[in-house]
N, C-alpha and C positions, 0 to 999 in steps of 0.2 A: 536890821537896818531898814530904813524907809525906802520905798520905791517911788520913783518919779515918773511922770509922763512926759515923753519927749518925742517929737517928730523931726525936728531940725537936725540935719546931718552934722553940723558943727557941734551942736549941743550933745548929740549922741557920742561923737568922738571924744569930747572932753569928759563925758560921764564914764566912758570905758577907761580912760586914762586915770581917772580918780576912783575907779572900782565902785561906781555908783550903780545900783540896780535900777533899770528903767524898762519901760514898755511904751509902745506907741499907741496911736489911735486904733490901729487894726488889732493890736493885742488886747486892748480894753473891750472892743466889740466882740472879739472871739471869746474872751472870758465871760462876757455877758450871755452869749449864746450857750456856752458850756454849762453855765450856772442856771440856765432856764429863765433868765430875765427877758430875753428876746427870742422870737421863734426863728427868724431868718436874718442872715447877714447881707445877702445880695441886695435887697431893697435899700438898706442903709448905705451900702457902698455906692449904689447908683445915685442916691441923693447927695452924698458927700462929693462925688465927682461933679455933679451939676453946680455945686457951690465952690468948685475950684480946688478941691482936695486932689492931690496928685498921688497916683499909685501905679507902679508899672504892672503890666499884664501878668508877669510871672508871680509877683507877690500877691496880686489879687487872686489868681488861680490857687496858689498855695493856701491862702487863708480860707477860701471857699472849700477847698479839699479837706482841710483840718476841721472845718465846721460840718462836713458831710453834705455840702450843697453842690 
């Protein structure tokens, strides 16, 4: 089954109801780090935040922890 990229809360809720597999921006960035495509997540998160990307502190900390940062 294909996987889609979703960050919008309503879209995620609909995807869950339809059993659609999805990941968000943070998931893509984490996969990129785990696959060796990028060296660090923190600078990317900082840049996204300056561009208006919203991420709560707990989620940010969890992603950085999973990335070993």
